[in-house]
C-alpha positions in Angstrom: 61.3 -107.1 -48.0 61.8 -103.5 -46.8 58.4 -102.4 -48.1 56.8 -105.2 -46.2 56.6 -103.1 -43.1 54.9 -100.0 -44.3 52.5 -102.0 -46.5 51.6 -104.1 -43.4 51.0 -101.0 -41.3 48.8 -99.4 -44.0 46.9 -102.6 -44.5 46.2 -102.9 -40.8 45.0 -99.2 -40.6 42.8 -99.8 -43.7 41.3 -102.9 -42.1 40.7 -100.9 -38.9 38.6 -98.4 -41.0 36.3 -101.2 -42.0 36.2 -102.5 -38.4 35.2 -99.0 -37.3 32.2 -99.4 -39.6 31.4 -102.9 -38.4 31.6 -101.7 -34.8 28.7 -99.3 -35.2 26.3 -102.2 -34.7 28.2 -104.0 -31.9 29.5 -101.4 -29.5 29.1 -97.7 -28.5 31.7 -95.4 -30.2 32.7 -93.9 -26.9 33.2 -97.4 -25.5 35.4 -98.8 -28.3 37.4 -95.5 -28.3 38.2 -96.0 -24.6 38.8 -99.7 -24.6 41.1 -99.5 -27.6 43.6 -97.5 -25.6 42.9 -99.1 -22.3 43.9 -102.6 -23.6 46.8 -101.0 -25.5 48.2 -99.8 -22.2 48.5 -103.4 -20.9 50.0 -104.6 -24.2 52.7 -101.9 -24.1 53.3 -101.9 -20.3 55.9 -104.7 -20.2 58.0 -103.0 -22.9 57.6 -99.4 -21.8 57.5 -99.4 -18.0 61.3 -99.3 -17.5 62.0 -96.5 -20.0 59.0 -94.5 -18.7 60.4 -94.7 -15.2 63.9 -93.8 -16.4 62.5 -90.7 -18.2 60.0 -89.7 -15.6 61.5 -86.3 -15.0 61.4 -85.4 -18.8 57.8 -86.7 -18.9 56.8 -84.5 -16.0 58.5 -81.5 -17.6 56.6 -82.0 -20.9 53.3 -83.3 -19.5 51.3 -80.3 -20.9 52.6 -81.0 -24.5 52.0 -84.7 -24.1 48.4 -84.0 -23.1 47.9 -81.8 -26.1 49.3 -84.5 -28.4 47.1 -87.2 -26.8 44.1 -84.9 -27.2 44.7 -84.6 -30.9 46.1 -88.0 -31.8 44.3 -90.4 -29.5 41.1 -88.5 -28.5 39.9 -86.3 -31.4 41.4 -88.3 -34.2 40.2 -91.7 -33.0 36.9 -90.8 -31.2 35.6 -88.8 -34.2 36.4 -91.6 -36.5 34.3 -94.0 -34.5 31.4 -91.6 -34.4 31.8 -90.8 -38.1 31.4 -94.5 -39.0 27.7 -94.2 -38.1 27.0 -91.9 -41.0 29.7 -92.4 -43.6 31.3 -95.4 -45.4 34.5 -97.2 -44.6 35.8 -96.0 -48.0 35.2 -92.4 -47.1 37.0 -92.9 -43.8 40.0 -94.3 -45.6 40.1 -91.4 -48.1 40.2 -88.9 -45.3 43.0 -91.0 -43.6 45.1 -90.8 -46.7 44.7 -87.0 -46.8 46.4 -86.5 -43.5 49.9 -86.0 -45.0 48.4 -83.4 -47.4 46.7 -81.5 -44.5 50.1 -81.6 -42.7 51.8 -79.9 -45.6 49.5 -76.9 -45.3 49.7 -76.8 -41.5 53.5 -76.9 -41.7 53.5 -73.5 -43.5 52.4 -71.4 -40.5 53.6 -73.7 -37.7 57.0 -74.8 -39.1 57.7 -72.0 -41.5 57.8 -74.4 -44.5 57.2 -73.2 -48.0 54.3 -74.6 -49.9 55.6 -75.7 -53.3 53.5 -75.0 -56.4 53.5 -78.7 -57.2 51.9 -79.5 -53.7 49.3 -76.8 -54.3 48.3 -78.3 -57.6 48.2 -81.8 -56.1 46.0 -80.5 -53.3 43.5 -78.9 -55.7 43.3 -82.2 -57.6 42.8 -84.2 -54.4 40.2 -82.0 -53.0 38.3 -81.9 -56.3 38.3 -85.7 -56.2 37.1 -85.7 -52.6 34.3 -83.3 -53.4 33.2 -85.4 -56.3 33.2 -88.5 -54.2 31.4 -87.0 -51.2 28.7 -85.5 -53.5 28.2 -88.9 -55.2 29.1 -87.4 -58.6 27.1 -84.2 -58.2 29.2 -81.5 -56.7 26.4 -78.9 -56.9 24.3 -81.0 -54.4 26.8 -80.0 -51.7 25.5 -76.4 -51.9 21.9 -77.5 -51.1 22.4 -80.6 -49.0 25.8 -80.1 -47.5 28.1 -83.0 -46.5 27.2 -85.9 -44.3 27.8 -85.5 -40.6 30.3 -88.4 -40.7 32.3 -86.9 -43.5 32.5 -83.6 -41.6 33.7 -85.5 -38.5 36.3 -87.3 -40.5 37.6 -84.0 -41.9 38.1 -82.7 -38.4 39.6 -86.1 -37.4 42.2 -86.0 -40.2 42.9 -82.3 -39.5 43.5 -83.1 -35.8 46.0 -85.9 -36.7 47.8 -83.7 -39.2 48.2 -81.0 -36.5 49.4 -83.8 -34.2 52.1 -84.8 -36.7 53.2 -81.2 -37.2 53.4 -80.5 -33.4 55.5 -83.7 -32.9 58.0 -82.3 -35.4 57.9 -78.8 -34.0 58.3 -79.7 -30.3 60.7 -82.7 -30.8 60.2 -84.0 -27.2 63.3 -85.5 -25.6 61.6 -88.8 -25.2 62.1 -92.2 -26.8 59.4 -92.8 -29.4 57.6 -95.6 -27.5 57.9 -93.7 -24.2 56.1 -90.8 -25.8 53.5 -93.0 -27.4 52.9 -94.9 -24.1 52.4 -91.6 -22.2 50.0 -90.4 -24.8 48.0 -93.7 -24.8 47.6 -93.4 -21.0 46.5 -89.8 -21.1 44.2 -90.5 -24.1 42.5 -93.4 -22.2 42.0 -91.1 -19.1 40.6 -88.3 -21.3 38.1 -90.7 -22.9 36.9 -92.3 -19.7 34.0 -89.8 -19.5 32.8 -90.9 -23.0 32.7 -94.5 -21.7 30.8 -93.6 -18.6 28.2 -91.5 -20.5 27.7 -94.2 -23.2 24.3 -96.0 -23.3 26.3 -99.2 -22.7 29.9 -99.8 -21.8 29.8 -103.6 -22.0 31.9 -105.5 -24.5 29.9 -108.4 -26.0 31.3 -111.4 -27.8 30.8 -109.7 -31.2 32.6 -106.5 -30.2 35.5 -108.1 -28.3 37.5 -109.2 -31.5 37.1 -105.6 -32.9 38.3 -104.0 -29.7 41.3 -106.4 -29.5 42.2 -105.8 -33.1 42.1 -102.0 -32.6 44.2 -102.3 -29.4 46.8 -104.9 -30.5 47.1 -104.5 -34.3 46.0 -100.9 -35.1 47.6 -99.3 -31.9 50.7 -101.4 -31.4 51.7 -103.7 -34.3 50.9 -101.2 -37.1 52.9 -98.4 -35.5 55.8 -100.8 -34.9 55.8 -101.9 -38.5 55.6 -98.2 -39.6 58.6 -97.4 -37.5 60.5 -100.3 -39.0 59.6 -99.1 -42.5 60.7 -95.5 -41.8 64.0 -96.8 -40.5 64.6 -98.9 -43.6 63.3 -96.7 -46.4 63.0 -93.2 -44.9 59.9 -91.2 -43.8 59.4 -89.6 -47.2 59.1 -92.9 -49.0 57.1 -94.6 -46.3 54.6 -91.8 -46.3 53.8 -92.5 -50.0 52.3 -95.9 -48.9 49.5 -94.0 -47.1 48.0 -93.6 -50.6 47.2 -97.3 -50.4 44.8 -96.9 -47.5 41.7 -96.3 -49.7 42.7 -99.2 -52.1 43.1 -101.7 -49.3 39.9 -100.5 -47.6 37.9 -101.0 -50.8 39.2 -104.6 -51.0 38.6 -105.3 -47.3 35.1 -103.7 -47.5 34.2 -105.9 -50.5 35.4 -109.1 -48.6 33.8 -108.4 -45.2 30.9 -106.0 -46.0 30.1 -107.0 -49.5 30.4 -103.3 -50.5 31.2 -102.9 -54.2 32.8 -99.5 -55.0 30.6 -97.1 -57.0 31.6 -95.2 -60.1 31.9 -92.0 -58.1 34.2 -93.7 -55.6 36.4 -94.9 -58.4 36.6 -91.6 -60.2 36.8 -89.4 -57.1 39.2 -91.8 -55.3 41.5 -91.9 -58.3 41.7 -88.1 -58.5 42.5 -88.1 -54.7 45.3 -90.6 -55.2 46.8 -88.7 -58.2 46.8 -85.5 -56.3 48.3 -87.0 -53.3 51.1 -88.6 -55.3 51.8 -85.3 -57.1 51.9 -83.4 -53.8 54.2 -86.0 -52.1 56.9 -86.4 -54.7 59.0 -84.1 -52.5 58.1 -84.6 -48.9 59.0 -81.9 -46.4 60.8 -82.7 -43.2 57.6 -82.3 -41.2 56.5 -85.7 -42.3 59.2 -87.4 -40.2 56.6 -87.1 -37.4 54.5 -89.7 -39.2 57.1 -92.2 -38.0 55.2 -92.2 -34.7 51.9 -92.6 -36.3 49.2 -94.3 -34.2 45.9 -94.8 -36.0 
C-alpha cells in the first residue's frame, strides 16, 4: 500500500494535464491559472492559518525567497502550462512534466555543486532524443525548418522553471514547515497572477469550467501534494521520484478515455525512449530531489 500514495499523486497530475487541454475551450488560461490558487487558499486556510501565524517572523525574514519560489513554481510553471495547452497536446505536456527531475539533475551541478554522473548524461541523451523524435512527429530534420510548436516551447520553459524551483528549495532549506511554505507560495502566486485574470478577455467561470477549476484547486494543488508527501515519507524521495515516469503513461490513458485521442506511433516510440532515458538517469537520485517532496503541480 505504500506505493498507493505516489501513484495517486502522479495520476492526479496526469489527469490535470488532460484538464489543461480541455480547459482551452472553457476558460481563459490566465483565469484558470489564478482561480486554481485562489480556491486552493481557502482549502488550505483552516489547516495552515495557525502554523503560518506561529511562524510569521520566519516568513517575513524569507519573504523574498518565498516570492522567487512562488514565481517559479506557481506562476511560470503553471501559467505557461495553461497557455501551452492551446498549441500542444496533453501527451506532450505530460512528457515535459516527467522531464522535470532530469532538468533538475543538470541545474544541481552549478547551483548545488553536484556531480553529473556519466549514467545520468547517457540517460539525458536518450530522453532528449526521444523528445525530439516525438515533437518532430517522427521527422527530426523538420525541426530545423519548422521549429517546435509554441506550446512545446512554453512547456520546456515551464518544466525548466519547476526544476529550478526544486533545486532552490533544496539549496535554501527554508526554516518553515512544508505546508506553511506551500501556503505562503500559493498566496503569493495568486497575487502575482491577479493581473493575468484582470487582463483576460473573460474572467467568468461558467458551468463547464467550474469542475476543471475545482479539480485543479483541490486535487492537483492540495490532495496530490499531500499524497506525494505521504509517499516520500514511506518509501523515500529517490524511489518516489521514479513514479514521475508514469505521468505520460497515465496521460495517454486519460486522454484516450476523455478526449478520444489515440497515441500515434511517434508518441509511442519517442515516449518510450524518454521513459528509458529517465529510468537510466534516475537509478541513483541525487539529494537535490528531496525538494520534490513539496511538489505542487
